[in-house]
C-alpha positions in Angstrom: -0.1 0.1 0.3 2.7 2.6 1.1 3.9 3.3 -2.9 0.6 4.3 -3.5 -0.1 6.7 -0.8 2.2 8.8 -2.7 1.1 11.4 -4.7 -2.7 10.2 -3.6 -3.4 12.8 -0.2 -5.7 15.4 -1.4 -4.7 19.2 -0.1 -4.1 19.8 3.6 -3.3 16.2 4.6 -0.1 14.4 5.0 0.8 11.1 3.4 2.4 8.5 6.5 5.3 8.1 4.6 6.1 12.1 3.9 9.6 13.3 3.3 10.9 16.0 6.0 10.3 18.4 2.8 6.6 17.7 2.8 6.6 18.6 6.5 6.3 22.6 6.1 7.5 25.2 9.1 5.1 24.2 11.7 6.9 21.1 12.5 5.1 19.8 15.2 1.7 20.4 13.6 3.2 18.5 10.7 4.9 16.0 12.5 1.6 15.3 14.5 -0.2 14.5 11.1 2.4 12.5 9.9 2.3 10.4 13.1 -1.4 10.0 13.4 -1.8 9.0 9.9 0.8 6.1 10.5 -1.0 5.1 13.5 -4.9 5.1 12.0 -3.1 2.9 9.0 -1.8 0.5 11.0 2.0 1.5 10.5 2.7 1.9 14.0 0.2 -1.3 15.7 -1.1 -0.7 18.7 1.9 -1.2 21.5 4.6 -0.1 19.3 7.0 1.8 20.3 7.6 5.5 19.6 11.2 6.4 20.1 11.8 10.6 20.0 15.3 9.0 18.5 13.8 7.2 15.7 11.3 9.4 14.9 13.6 12.6 14.7 15.6 10.8 12.4 12.7 9.5 10.4 11.7 13.1 9.7 14.1 15.1 9.7 13.5 17.3 12.4 14.5 18.0 15.7 13.3 16.1 18.7 11.5 19.1 20.7 8.6 19.1 17.6 8.5 15.0 17.9 7.9 15.6 21.6 5.7 17.8 21.3 3.3 15.7 18.6 3.7 13.1 21.1 2.4 15.4 23.9 -0.9 16.1 21.7 -1.3 12.3 20.8 -1.7 11.3 24.0 -3.9 13.7 24.8 -6.2 12.3 22.2 -5.6 9.1 23.6 -4.1 7.7 20.3 -0.8 7.3 22.2 0.2 6.8 25.7 3.6 8.1 27.7 4.6 5.9 30.6 6.9 7.5 32.7 10.6 6.4 32.3 9.5 3.5 29.7 8.5 6.0 26.8 5.7 6.5 24.4 3.5 3.3 23.2 0.7 2.9 20.7 -2.7 2.6 22.7 -4.7 -0.5 22.2 -7.7 -0.5 20.1 -10.7 -1.4 22.6 -14.0 -2.5 20.9 -16.1 -1.4 23.6 -14.3 2.2 24.4 -14.7 2.6 20.6 -18.6 2.0 21.0 -18.9 5.3 23.7 -16.6 7.0 21.4 -19.2 6.6 18.5 -22.5 7.0 21.1 -20.9 10.5 21.3 -19.4 11.2 18.0 -23.2 10.6 16.6 -24.4 13.6 18.4 -21.1 16.0 17.8 -21.6 14.7 14.0 -24.9 15.8 13.7 -24.6 18.8 15.5 -21.3 19.7 12.9 -23.5 18.5 9.4 -25.9 20.6 10.1 -24.5 23.5 10.9 -22.1 23.0 8.0 -25.1 22.5 5.4 -26.5 26.1 6.8 -23.3 28.2 6.9 -20.9 27.0 4.7 -19.6 29.1 2.1 -19.9 28.5 -1.5 -16.5 27.9 -1.8 -16.7 25.1 0.7 -19.7 23.6 -1.1 -17.3 23.5 -4.5 -14.4 22.3 -2.5 -17.0 19.2 -0.6 -18.5 18.5 -4.2 -14.9 17.7 -5.2 -13.8 15.7 -2.3 -17.0 13.6 -2.9 -15.8 12.9 -6.5 -12.4 12.0 -4.7 -14.0 9.1 -2.6 -16.5 8.1 -5.6 -13.1 7.6 -7.6 -11.8 5.5 -4.4 -14.7 3.1 -4.7 -12.8 1.6 -7.6 -9.8 0.8 -5.3 -11.3 0.3 -1.6 -8.7 -0.4 0.1 -6.0 2.3 -1.3 -5.1 5.7 0.5 -7.2 7.6 -1.4 -10.4 6.8 0.9 -8.3 8.0 4.5 -7.1 10.9 2.8 -10.5 12.2 1.6 -12.7 10.9 4.5 -10.4 12.9 6.7 -10.3 16.1 4.6 -14.0 15.9 4.4 -14.7 15.6 7.7 -11.7 19.1 8.4 -13.8 21.0 5.8 -17.5 19.8 7.7 -16.3 21.2 10.6 -14.5 24.1 9.2 -17.8 24.9 7.7 -19.7 24.7 10.6 -18.0 27.6 12.0 -18.0 26.7 15.6 -14.3 27.2 17.4 -15.1 24.1 19.5 -16.2 21.7 18.0 -12.9 20.7 16.1 -10.8 19.7 18.3 -13.3 17.6 19.9 -14.4 16.1 16.8 -11.0 15.4 14.7 -9.2 13.2 17.8 -13.0 10.6 17.5 -12.3 10.6 13.2 -8.9 9.5 14.0 -10.3 6.4 16.3 -12.7 5.7 14.1 -10.7 5.4 11.0 -8.4 3.2 12.8 -11.0 0.9 14.2 -12.1 0.4 10.6 -8.9 -0.2 9.3 -7.7 -2.2 12.2 -10.0 -4.7 12.2 -9.8 -5.4 8.1 -10.2 -8.8 8.6 -13.6 -9.1 9.3 -14.1 -6.8 6.3 -17.1 -7.9 4.0 -16.0 -8.4 0.0 -17.8 -4.9 -0.2 -17.2 -3.3 3.0 -15.2 -0.2 1.8 -18.1 0.6 -0.8 -20.4 0.5 1.9 -18.3 2.5 4.0 -18.1 5.2 0.6 -21.9 5.3 0.0 -22.5 6.2 3.6 -20.2 8.9 3.9 -21.0 10.5 0.5 -24.5 10.2 1.8 -23.4 13.0 4.2 -21.1 14.4 2.0 -23.8 15.4 -0.5 -27.0 16.3 2.0 -24.6 18.9 3.3 -23.2 20.2 -0.1 -26.6 20.5 -1.0 -27.5 22.7 2.6 -30.5 20.2 3.3 -30.6 19.6 6.9 -33.1 17.2 6.9 -31.0 14.9 4.6 -28.2 15.2 6.8 -29.9 14.3 10.0 -31.1 11.1 7.7 -27.4 10.4 6.1 -25.9 10.6 9.3 -28.1 8.3 11.0 -27.7 5.7 8.1 -24.1 6.5 8.7 -23.9 5.9 12.0 -26.4 2.6 11.7 -23.2 1.1 9.4 -20.7 2.2 12.0 -22.6 0.7 14.6 -23.2 -2.5 13.1 -19.7 -3.2 12.1 -18.1 -2.4 15.5 -21.0 -5.0 17.0 -20.0 -7.7 14.2 -16.7 -7.4 15.0 -17.5 -7.4 19.1 -19.4 -10.9 18.1 -16.3 -12.1 16.1 -13.9 -11.5 19.0 -16.3 -13.9 21.1 -16.9 -16.4 18.8 -15.6 -20.1 20.5 
């Protein structure tokens, strides 16, 4: 999959194998996004140790911005920092994820309906363009284009809802959701990615049209799918 990541990420996202030149000026912020992407795509699996020295070498930047990125990832509960031991990628816990979905559902409905009402023409056009990228991802559903288009659309929805508090709450939830979905790929059905993409497209289309009632219906359909997938994983885990 790694080779397919290069050149595929939409604007405002960073590929998990980004070179130092791609990191830009805000090293801590960009290091955060690169490490987060690697965790989400399970390039760094649960309990993987994250070495400041190794990450500094890989990304070609000093340890200070790496340390700040790890602090933020710990706040997002994607990693754990243990005194005198180091930083480790957090486990994927299905019961915790179900609690996350319960809260995220309400917040996502709030953000999507506000975005439908408050989006600018430029944001609407960007939403439509991202929808086309997701449709293209249906043809190659296991490729990274889905991850990046999904993240870009959620970031855009947060921006368009014009609430200064929602982004810091929802963005980490989205990262956890993407990681859960990818971590459990062995539970995917033959058309799993297509199902996920179609439900996300439903929300995107309703937001772009500014139809708040359609947004509510599409968000409900999306979360019925997400919760159904999680319960399917849970059932399979307890099969004897």
